[in-house]
DSSP file (Angstrom, degrees, kcal/mol; ACC not computed):
  #  RESIDUE AA STRUCTURE BP1 BP2  ACC     N-H-->O    O-->H-N    N-H-->O    O-->H-N    TCO  KAPPA ALPHA  PHI   PSI    X-CA   Y-CA   Z-CA
    1    1 A M              0   0    0      0, 0.0     2,-0.4     0, 0.0    24,-0.2   0.000 360.0 360.0 360.0 148.8  121.3  108.7   92.1
    2    2 A A  E     -A   24   0A   0     22,-3.4    22,-2.4    38,-0.0     2,-0.5  -0.990 360.0-132.7-129.6 136.8  118.2  106.5   91.7
    3    3 A K  E     -A   23   0A   0     -2,-0.4    38,-2.8    20,-0.2     2,-0.3  -0.793  33.8-179.6 -89.2 124.6  114.6  107.5   92.5
    4    4 A V  E     -AB  22  40A   0     18,-2.8    18,-2.0    -2,-0.5     2,-0.4  -0.834  22.4-140.5-124.3 161.9  112.9  104.7   94.5
    5    5 A I  E     -AB  21  39A   0     34,-2.7    34,-1.9    -2,-0.3     2,-0.3  -0.988  26.0-119.9-122.9 130.2  109.4  104.2   96.0
    6    6 A A  E     - B   0  38A   0     14,-2.5    13,-3.2    -2,-0.4    32,-0.3  -0.542  19.3-169.6 -72.2 128.6  109.0  102.5   99.4
    7    7 A L  S    S+     0   0    0     30,-3.8     2,-0.3    -2,-0.3    31,-0.2   0.642  77.5   9.2 -89.2 -18.6  106.9   99.3   99.3
    8    8 A T  S    S-     0   0    0     29,-1.0     2,-0.2     9,-0.1    -1,-0.2  -0.958  93.6 -86.2-150.6 161.8  106.7   99.2  103.1
    9    9 A S        +     0   0    0     -2,-0.3     2,-0.3    -3,-0.1     8,-0.2  -0.556  60.1 143.3 -74.8 139.0  107.6  101.6  105.9
   10   10 A F  E     -C   16   0B   0      6,-2.2     6,-3.2    -2,-0.2     2,-0.5  -0.963  49.5 -95.5-162.4 171.9  111.2  101.4  107.2
   11   11 A E  E     +C   15   0B   0     -2,-0.3     4,-0.2     4,-0.2     2,-0.2  -0.881  47.5 145.7-101.9 125.4  114.1  103.5  108.5
   12   12 A H  S    S-     0   0    0      2,-2.9    -2,-0.1    -2,-0.5     0, 0.0  -0.700  88.4 -27.4-156.1  99.8  116.7  104.7  106.1
   13   13 A H  S    S-     0   0    0     -2,-0.2     2,-0.1     3,-0.0    -2,-0.0   0.956 140.2 -14.0  53.2  51.0  118.2  108.2  106.9
   14   14 A G  S    S-     0   0    0      2,-0.1    -2,-2.9     0, 0.0     2,-0.3  -0.389 110.3 -44.5 108.9 169.5  114.8  108.9  108.6
   15   15 A S  E     -C   11   0B   0     -4,-0.2     2,-0.5    -2,-0.1    -4,-0.2  -0.541  50.5-160.9 -76.2 132.5  111.5  107.3  108.5
   16   16 A R  E     -C   10   0B   0     -6,-3.2    -6,-2.2    -2,-0.3     2,-0.2  -0.969   7.9-152.9-116.5 120.7  110.2  106.2  105.1
   17   17 A S    >   -     0   0    0     -2,-0.5     3,-2.2    -8,-0.2   -11,-0.3  -0.545  36.3 -82.2 -89.4 156.8  106.5  105.5  104.7
   18   18 A R  T 3  S+     0   0    0      1,-0.3   -11,-0.2    -2,-0.2    -1,-0.1  -0.366 119.5  19.7 -56.4 131.6  104.9  103.2  102.2
   19   19 A G  T 3  S+     0   0    0    -13,-3.2    -1,-0.3     1,-0.3     2,-0.1   0.283  89.3 141.3  87.7  -6.6  104.6  105.0   98.8
   20   20 A A    <   -     0   0    0     -3,-2.2   -14,-2.5   -15,-0.1     2,-0.5  -0.430  41.7-145.7 -66.0 138.2  107.2  107.6   99.7
   21   21 A Q  E     +A    5   0A   0    -16,-0.2     2,-0.3    -2,-0.1   -16,-0.2  -0.907  30.2 152.2-107.5 135.3  109.5  108.6   96.8
   22   22 A F  E     -A    4   0A   0    -18,-2.0   -18,-2.8    -2,-0.5     2,-0.4  -0.976  40.1-108.2-154.1 163.6  113.1  109.5   97.5
   23   23 A D  E     +A    3   0A   0     -2,-0.3     2,-0.3   -20,-0.2   -20,-0.2  -0.796  37.1 162.9 -99.4 137.6  116.6  109.5   96.0
   24   24 A V  E     -A    2   0A   0    -22,-2.4   -22,-3.4    -2,-0.4    -2,-0.0  -0.917  45.1 -82.8-139.6 167.9  119.4  107.1   97.0
   25   25 A S     >  -     0   0    0     -2,-0.3     4,-2.7   -24,-0.2     5,-0.2  -0.300  44.0-110.3 -65.9 159.6  122.6  106.0   95.4
   26   26 A A  H  > S+     0   0    0      1,-0.2     4,-2.2     2,-0.2     5,-0.2   0.873 120.2  53.6 -62.2 -35.5  122.4  103.2   92.9
   27   27 A Q  H  > S+     0   0    0      2,-0.2     4,-2.1     1,-0.2    -1,-0.2   0.940 110.9  45.1 -64.9 -46.2  124.1  100.9   95.3
   28   28 A H  H  > S+     0   0    0      2,-0.2     4,-3.0     1,-0.2     5,-0.3   0.886 110.4  54.8 -62.9 -39.3  121.6  101.6   98.1
   29   29 A A  H  X S+     0   0    0     -4,-2.7     4,-2.2     1,-0.2    -1,-0.2   0.926 109.9  46.8 -58.6 -45.0  118.7  101.3   95.6
   30   30 A D  H  X S+     0   0    0     -4,-2.2     4,-2.1     2,-0.2    -2,-0.2   0.899 113.9  47.4 -66.3 -41.0  119.9   97.8   94.7
   31   31 A L  H  X S+     0   0    0     -4,-2.1     4,-1.4     2,-0.2    -2,-0.2   0.932 114.2  46.1 -65.2 -48.0  120.4   96.8   98.3
   32   32 A L  H  <>S+     0   0    0     -4,-3.0     5,-2.4     1,-0.2     6,-0.9   0.852 112.4  51.5 -64.2 -36.1  116.9   98.1   99.3
   33   33 A A  H ><5S+     0   0    0     -4,-2.2     3,-1.5    -5,-0.3    -1,-0.2   0.895 106.5  53.6 -67.7 -40.3  115.3   96.5   96.3
   34   34 A K  H 3<5S+     0   0    0     -4,-2.1    -1,-0.2     1,-0.3    -2,-0.2   0.842 107.0  52.9 -65.5 -30.8  116.9   93.1   97.1
   35   35 A R  T 3<5S-     0   0    0     -4,-1.4    -1,-0.3    -5,-0.1    -2,-0.2   0.458 116.3-116.7 -82.4  -0.5  115.4   93.4  100.6
   36   36 A G  T < 5S+     0   0    0     -3,-1.5    -3,-0.2     2,-0.2    -2,-0.1   0.699  84.3 115.7  75.2  19.1  112.0   94.0   99.2
   37   37 A L  S   <S+     0   0    0     -5,-2.4   -30,-3.8    -6,-0.2   -29,-1.0   0.815  75.9  14.0 -88.6 -34.9  111.8   97.5  100.7
   38   38 A V  E     -B    6   0A   0     -6,-0.9     2,-0.3   -32,-0.3   -32,-0.2  -0.844  55.5-149.3-135.7 168.5  111.6   99.6   97.5
   39   39 A K  E     -B    5   0A   0    -34,-1.9   -34,-2.7    -2,-0.3     2,-0.2  -0.959  39.1 -98.9-131.9 157.1  111.1   99.5   93.8
   40   40 A L  E >   -B    4   0A   0     -2,-0.3     3,-2.0   -36,-0.2   -36,-0.3  -0.513  50.2 -96.9 -71.7 142.0  112.7  101.8   91.3
   41   41 A A  T 3  S+     0   0    0    -38,-2.8   -38,-0.1     1,-0.3    -1,-0.1  -0.381 111.4  23.9 -60.4 133.6  110.4  104.6   90.2
   42   42 A G  T 3  S+     0   0    0      1,-0.3     2,-0.3    -2,-0.1    -1,-0.3   0.459 101.8 105.1  88.3   3.1  108.7  103.6   87.0
   43   43 A Q    <   -     0   0    0     -3,-2.0    -1,-0.3     3,-0.0     2,-0.2  -0.893  69.3-120.5-115.1 149.1  109.1   99.9   87.4
   44   44 A A        -     0   0    0     -2,-0.3    -4,-0.2    -3,-0.1     3,-0.0  -0.485  39.5 -96.6 -78.0 152.2  106.4   97.3   88.4
   45   45 A V        -     0   0    0     -2,-0.2    -1,-0.1     1,-0.1    -6,-0.1  -0.565  48.1-107.9 -67.8 130.0  106.9   95.3   91.5
   46   46 A P        -     0   0    0      0, 0.0     2,-0.9     0, 0.0    -1,-0.1  -0.330  25.6-138.2 -64.1 140.0  108.5   91.9   90.5
   47   47 A A  S    S-     0   0    0      1,-0.1     5,-0.1     5,-0.1    -3,-0.0  -0.826  75.6 -35.7-103.2  96.4  106.0   89.0   90.7
   48   48 A G  S    S+     0   0    0     -2,-0.9    -1,-0.1     3,-0.1     4,-0.1   0.289 119.5  95.5  79.3  -8.8  107.9   86.1   92.2
   49   49 A G  S    S+     0   0    0      2,-0.1    -1,-0.1     0, 0.0     3,-0.1   0.842  85.9  36.1 -82.0 -33.8  111.1   86.9   90.4
   50   50 A G  S    S-     0   0    0      1,-0.2   -16,-0.1   -14,-0.0     3,-0.1  -0.306 110.0 -51.6-106.1-167.9  112.7   88.8   93.3
   51   51 A P        -     0   0    0      0, 0.0    -1,-0.2     0, 0.0     2,-0.2  -0.322  65.3-102.3 -65.1 147.6  112.7   88.5   97.0
   52   52 A A        -     0   0    0     -4,-0.1     3,-0.1    -3,-0.1    -5,-0.1  -0.479  33.2-118.6 -73.1 139.1  109.4   88.3   98.6
   53   53 A A        -     0   0    0     -2,-0.2   -17,-0.1     1,-0.1   -16,-0.1  -0.496  42.8 -91.9 -70.9 145.1  108.1   91.4  100.3
   54   54 A P        -     0   0    0      0, 0.0    -1,-0.1     0, 0.0     2,-0.1  -0.308  42.4-125.1 -60.1 139.5  107.5   91.0  104.0
   55   55 A T     >  -     0   0    0      1,-0.1     4,-2.5    -3,-0.1     5,-0.2  -0.365  22.2-108.8 -80.4 166.2  104.0   89.9  104.9
   56   56 A S  H  > S+     0   0    0      1,-0.2     4,-3.2     2,-0.2     5,-0.2   0.870 120.4  54.7 -63.5 -36.9  101.9   91.8  107.3
   57   57 A E  H  > S+     0   0    0      2,-0.2     4,-2.5     1,-0.2    -1,-0.2   0.900 109.1  48.3 -62.8 -39.2  102.3   89.0  109.9
   58   58 A T  H  > S+     0   0    0      2,-0.2     4,-2.7     1,-0.2     5,-0.2   0.944 114.0  45.5 -66.5 -45.3  106.0   89.3  109.6
   59   59 A N  H  X S+     0   0    0     -4,-2.5     4,-2.3     1,-0.2    -2,-0.2   0.938 114.9  47.9 -62.1 -45.3  106.0   93.1  110.0
   60   60 A D  H  X S+     0   0    0     -4,-3.2     4,-1.5     2,-0.2    -1,-0.2   0.892 112.3  49.8 -62.5 -39.3  103.5   92.8  112.9
   61   61 A G  H  X S+     0   0    0     -4,-2.5     4,-0.9     1,-0.2    -1,-0.2   0.914 112.0  47.1 -64.4 -44.7  105.6   90.2  114.6
   62   62 A A  H  < S+     0   0    0     -4,-2.7     4,-0.4     1,-0.2     3,-0.3   0.848 107.3  57.4 -65.8 -34.2  108.8   92.2  114.2
   63   63 A Q  H >< S+     0   0    0     -4,-2.3     3,-1.0     1,-0.2    -1,-0.2   0.859  98.6  61.8 -63.9 -34.2  107.0   95.3  115.5
   64   64 A L  H 3< S+     0   0    0     -4,-1.5     3,-0.3     1,-0.2    -1,-0.2   0.879 109.7  39.6 -58.2 -38.5  106.2   93.3  118.7
   65   65 A V  T 3< S+     0   0    0     -4,-0.9    -1,-0.2    -3,-0.3    -2,-0.2   0.399  92.4  87.7 -97.6   3.1  109.8   92.9  119.5
   66   66 A R  S <  S+     0   0    0     -3,-1.0     2,-0.3    -4,-0.4    -1,-0.2  -0.101  83.5  67.2 -90.7  35.8  111.0   96.4  118.4
   67   67 A Q  S    S-     0   0    0     -3,-0.3     5,-0.1     1,-0.1    -3,-0.0  -0.856 100.4 -56.9-142.9 175.9  110.3   97.9  121.8
   68   68 A K     >  -     0   0    0     -2,-0.3     4,-3.0     1,-0.1     5,-0.2  -0.199  55.3-113.0 -55.9 151.6  111.5   97.7  125.4
   69   69 A A  H  > S+     0   0    0      1,-0.2     4,-2.9     2,-0.2     5,-0.2   0.904 115.8  50.3 -56.2 -45.1  111.4   94.2  126.9
   70   70 A A  H  > S+     0   0    0      1,-0.2     4,-2.1     2,-0.2    -1,-0.2   0.920 114.4  44.4 -62.8 -43.6  108.6   95.0  129.4
   71   71 A D  H  > S+     0   0    0      2,-0.2     4,-2.2     1,-0.2    -1,-0.2   0.893 113.0  51.6 -68.4 -37.8  106.4   96.6  126.6
   72   72 A A  H  X S+     0   0    0     -4,-3.0     4,-3.0     2,-0.2    -2,-0.2   0.932 110.0  48.5 -61.4 -47.6  107.1   93.8  124.3
   73   73 A I  H  X S+     0   0    0     -4,-2.9     4,-2.0    -5,-0.2    -2,-0.2   0.916 112.0  49.4 -60.2 -43.1  106.2   91.2  126.9
   74   74 A A  H  X S+     0   0    0     -4,-2.1     4,-0.6    -5,-0.2    -1,-0.2   0.906 114.0  46.4 -62.2 -41.3  102.9   93.1  127.7
   75   75 A A  H >< S+     0   0    0     -4,-2.2     3,-1.2     1,-0.2     4,-0.4   0.924 110.7  52.0 -69.5 -43.8  102.1   93.3  123.9
   76   76 A I  H >< S+     0   0    0     -4,-3.0     3,-1.5     1,-0.3    -1,-0.2   0.858  99.8  63.4 -60.3 -37.4  102.9   89.6  123.3
   77   77 A A  H 3< S+     0   0    0     -4,-2.0    -1,-0.3     1,-0.3    -2,-0.2   0.770 102.8  50.2 -57.6 -27.3  100.6   88.5  126.1
   78   78 A A  T << S+     0   0    0     -3,-1.2     2,-0.4    -4,-0.6    -1,-0.3   0.510  91.1  96.5 -90.7  -5.9   97.6   90.0  124.2
   79   79 A V    <   +     0   0    0     -3,-1.5    35,-0.1    -4,-0.4    -3,-0.0  -0.691  35.6 167.2 -90.8 135.7   98.4   88.3  120.9
   80   80 A T        +     0   0    0     -2,-0.4     2,-0.6    34,-0.1    -1,-0.1   0.363  44.2 109.3-122.5  -1.4   96.7   85.0  120.0
   81   81 A D     >  -     0   0    0      1,-0.2     4,-2.3     2,-0.0     5,-0.2  -0.697  54.9-156.9 -82.9 118.3   97.6   84.8  116.2
   82   82 A L  H  > S+     0   0    0     -2,-0.6     4,-2.7     1,-0.2     5,-0.2   0.865  91.4  53.2 -63.2 -38.5  100.1   82.0  115.8
   83   83 A A  H  > S+     0   0    0      2,-0.2     4,-2.3     1,-0.2    -1,-0.2   0.909 111.4  46.5 -65.9 -40.6  101.6   83.4  112.6
   84   84 A R  H  > S+     0   0    0      2,-0.2     4,-2.1     1,-0.2    -2,-0.2   0.905 113.7  48.1 -67.3 -42.3  102.2   86.7  114.3
   85   85 A L  H  X S+     0   0    0     -4,-2.3     4,-2.5     2,-0.2    -2,-0.2   0.902 111.0  51.0 -64.4 -42.0  103.8   85.1  117.3
   86   86 A D  H  X S+     0   0    0     -4,-2.7     4,-2.7     1,-0.2    -2,-0.2   0.923 110.2  49.6 -61.9 -43.2  106.0   82.9  115.1
   87   87 A A  H  X S+     0   0    0     -4,-2.3     4,-2.5     1,-0.2    -1,-0.2   0.879 110.1  50.7 -63.7 -37.4  107.2   85.9  113.2
   88   88 A A  H  X S+     0   0    0     -4,-2.1     4,-2.4     2,-0.2    -2,-0.2   0.914 110.0  50.1 -65.0 -41.8  107.9   87.7  116.5
   89   89 A L  H  X S+     0   0    0     -4,-2.5     4,-2.7     2,-0.2     5,-0.2   0.929 112.2  47.6 -62.2 -46.7  109.9   84.7  117.7
   90   90 A K  H  X S+     0   0    0     -4,-2.7     4,-1.5     1,-0.2    -1,-0.2   0.904 111.8  50.4 -59.5 -42.4  111.9   84.6  114.5
   91   91 A A  H  < S+     0   0    0     -4,-2.5     4,-0.3     1,-0.2    -2,-0.2   0.894 113.9  44.0 -63.7 -40.1  112.5   88.3  114.7
   92   92 A E  H >< S+     0   0    0     -4,-2.4     3,-1.2     1,-0.2    -2,-0.2   0.911 114.6  47.1 -73.1 -41.7  113.8   88.1  118.3
   93   93 A T  H >< S+     0   0    0     -4,-2.7     3,-1.7     1,-0.3    -1,-0.2   0.736  99.3  70.1 -73.8 -18.8  116.0   85.0  117.8
   94   94 A A  T 3< S+     0   0    0     -4,-1.5    -1,-0.3     1,-0.3    -2,-0.2   0.687  82.9  74.1 -69.3 -14.9  117.4   86.6  114.6
   95   95 A K  T X  S-     0   0    0     -3,-1.2     3,-1.7    -4,-0.3    -1,-0.3   0.578  86.8-162.4 -72.5  -8.8  119.2   89.1  117.0
   96   96 A G  G X  S+     0   0    0     -3,-1.7     3,-1.6     1,-0.3    -1,-0.2  -0.456  70.0   5.5  66.5-124.8  121.6   86.2  117.9
   97   97 A D  G 3  S+     0   0    0      1,-0.3    -1,-0.3    -2,-0.3    -2,-0.1   0.678 130.4  60.9 -65.5 -19.6  123.4   87.0  121.2
   98   98 A K  G <  S+     0   0    0     -3,-1.7    -1,-0.3    -5,-0.1    -2,-0.2   0.410  74.7 119.5 -92.1   3.1  121.3   90.2  121.6
   99   99 A A    <   -     0   0    0     -3,-1.6     2,-0.6    -6,-0.2    -6,-0.1  -0.470  68.8-123.2 -65.5 138.8  118.0   88.2  121.8
  100  100 A R     >  -     0   0    0      1,-0.2     4,-2.4    -2,-0.1     3,-0.3  -0.780  11.9-151.6 -93.5 122.2  116.3   88.8  125.1
  101  101 A A  H  > S+     0   0    0     -2,-0.6     4,-2.6     1,-0.2     5,-0.2   0.850  95.8  53.4 -59.1 -38.6  115.7   85.6  127.0
  102  102 A T  H  > S+     0   0    0      2,-0.2     4,-2.0     1,-0.2    -1,-0.2   0.872 110.5  46.7 -68.3 -35.1  112.7   87.0  128.8
  103  103 A V  H  > S+     0   0    0     -3,-0.3     4,-2.2     2,-0.2    -2,-0.2   0.909 112.2  49.8 -70.2 -43.9  111.1   88.1  125.5
  104  104 A V  H  X S+     0   0    0     -4,-2.4     4,-2.6     1,-0.2    -2,-0.2   0.913 111.7  49.5 -61.8 -43.7  111.8   84.8  123.8
  105  105 A E  H  X S+     0   0    0     -4,-2.6     4,-2.4     1,-0.2    -1,-0.2   0.901 109.8  51.1 -62.1 -41.8  110.2   83.0  126.8
  106  106 A A  H  X S+     0   0    0     -4,-2.0     4,-2.1     2,-0.2    -1,-0.2   0.881 111.2  47.5 -62.6 -39.2  107.2   85.2  126.7
  107  107 A I  H  X S+     0   0    0     -4,-2.2     4,-2.5     2,-0.2    -2,-0.2   0.937 111.9  49.6 -69.1 -45.7  106.7   84.5  123.0
  108  108 A E  H  X S+     0   0    0     -4,-2.6     4,-2.3     1,-0.2    -2,-0.2   0.891 111.9  49.7 -59.8 -39.4  107.1   80.7  123.5
  109  109 A T  H  X S+     0   0    0     -4,-2.4     4,-2.2     1,-0.2    -1,-0.2   0.910 111.4  48.0 -62.9 -42.9  104.6   80.8  126.4
  110  110 A A  H  X S+     0   0    0     -4,-2.1     4,-2.6     2,-0.2    -2,-0.2   0.862 110.0  53.0 -67.6 -35.3  102.1   82.7  124.2
  111  111 A I  H  X S+     0   0    0     -4,-2.5     4,-2.6     2,-0.2    -2,-0.2   0.931 110.0  47.7 -64.6 -44.6  102.6   80.3  121.3
  112  112 A K  H  X S+     0   0    0     -4,-2.3     4,-2.0     1,-0.2    -2,-0.2   0.904 114.0  47.1 -60.6 -42.5  101.8   77.3  123.6
  113  113 A A  H  X S+     0   0    0     -4,-2.2     4,-2.1     2,-0.2    -2,-0.2   0.894 113.2  48.0 -65.8 -41.7   98.7   79.1  125.0
  114  114 A A  H  X S+     0   0    0     -4,-2.6     4,-1.7     2,-0.2    -2,-0.2   0.876 110.8  51.2 -69.3 -36.5   97.5   80.1  121.6
  115  115 A A  H  X S+     0   0    0     -4,-2.6     4,-1.0     2,-0.2    -1,-0.2   0.899 111.5  48.0 -66.5 -40.1   98.0   76.5  120.2
  116  116 A Q  H  < S+     0   0    0     -4,-2.0     3,-0.2     1,-0.2    -2,-0.2   0.883 110.1  52.4 -65.7 -40.0   96.0   75.1  123.2
  117  117 A A  H  < S+     0   0    0     -4,-2.1    -1,-0.2     1,-0.2    -2,-0.2   0.854 112.2  45.2 -65.5 -34.6   93.2   77.6  122.7
  118  118 A Q  H  <        0   0    0     -4,-1.7    -1,-0.2     1,-0.2    -2,-0.2   0.658 360.0 360.0 -85.3 -16.4   92.9   76.6  119.0
  119  119 A A     <        0   0    0     -4,-1.0    -1,-0.2    -3,-0.2    -2,-0.2   0.461 360.0 360.0 -74.6 360.0   93.1   72.8  119.7
């Protein structure tokens, strides 16, 4: 078993908040560390050597599409930050065949509107 500290909030056998310490198998600790979700207790966060920790825009964008389609579309309509919209589009299209066409269309429309507003 290895004691790890969450670097960001995520789900792993329940909700893990940033800063939470918990025990996992060595294999899970390695996997979670490679994904930038945890660090081993007593170790510093690697600076550029390991995978990059998700940025807040990436997390916010992914959060937009982690809800029912109708709720996601309503939330997307209120967003004007291009980085956040781009992260949401990447998160939704990363679902492959399970990507929701209506959500992708709403994100693309919001990106066009935000780009025009900034031009």
